[in-house]
N, C-alpha and C positions, 0 to 999 in steps of 0.2 A: 661684781656682779657675776652671777654665773651664765653660762652660755645655754640656751634654749636645749633641751632634750630632743634629740631626734629619736623618733620612734621606728626601730629596723623591723622591716617585713611587713609594715602595716601601710595598707594605701590610703593617704588619708584624703584624697580628693572626694568620696563619698562621704566622709566626715564636714566636707569644706562646703560640700554641694547642698549638704541634707538643710543648712542655714543658709542657702543662698539668697534667696528671696526675701529673708530678714532682716540681713547685715545692710546698715547704711553704706557701708565701706568696700562692700564686695559687690560690685554691678556690673552686669555682661549683659550685650545683648548681639545678637547676630541675624541679618535679615535671611539666612538660610534657614534659621527655625520657623520661619514663617510661610505660607504659602502666599500665591502671588495675589489671590483672592483677599486673603487677609490683610496683607501690605496693601492693596486699593483703597479697602474699608479702613484703614487706619490714616491712610492720607486722606481719603475723603473728609474724616473726621476732623482731624488735625486742620484744614484750610477750612472746614467750615467753623470752625472755634476762633479761627482767627480774624476771619472775614467779620463774625460776632462781636470783635475785641475782645474775645474771652482769653488770650494771649497775651503775656507781655515778656518780652524777651529782657533778660539781664545785661543790664548796659554797665562796663566798667567805666568806659571813657569814650568821648569824642574827640577826636584831634582834628586838625586842620590837613590837608594833604599833602603840606609841606612838611608835617611833622612824621613822615613816615617811617622814618628813620629811627625816631624814637618810639612810636608803635612798635617795631621789631623788637627793639631791646627790651621793651616790656613784657612781650610774650616770650621771647628767650629766656628773660628771669622767671617766668611763670608765676608772677605776680597780679596779673587782672584776674578778677572772680565777674564772669560774664564777656560780654563782647568790646573788643576795641574797634571803634567806627571811624573810619576815614572820609572826612567831609570833603567834596573836591571844591567848594569853594568856602 
């Protein structure tokens, strides 16, 4: 298989960013990019949706607190898709 061709002298960042919001594999968000007012409004919207039962967290697995070591192993391997929850009892 041939190695990817590097384009010399061309700044690839504008090309990548032109498709930034349409790519399902390239997503980034910085709290520095929103004002405090926008952040507060977003937080209020999220908490309202949570209160109304409109948000459902993605849960990978529930484990007993005594299985914390296994939970850490899962996280280290990067296998969970969703939250790993430790139950105190």
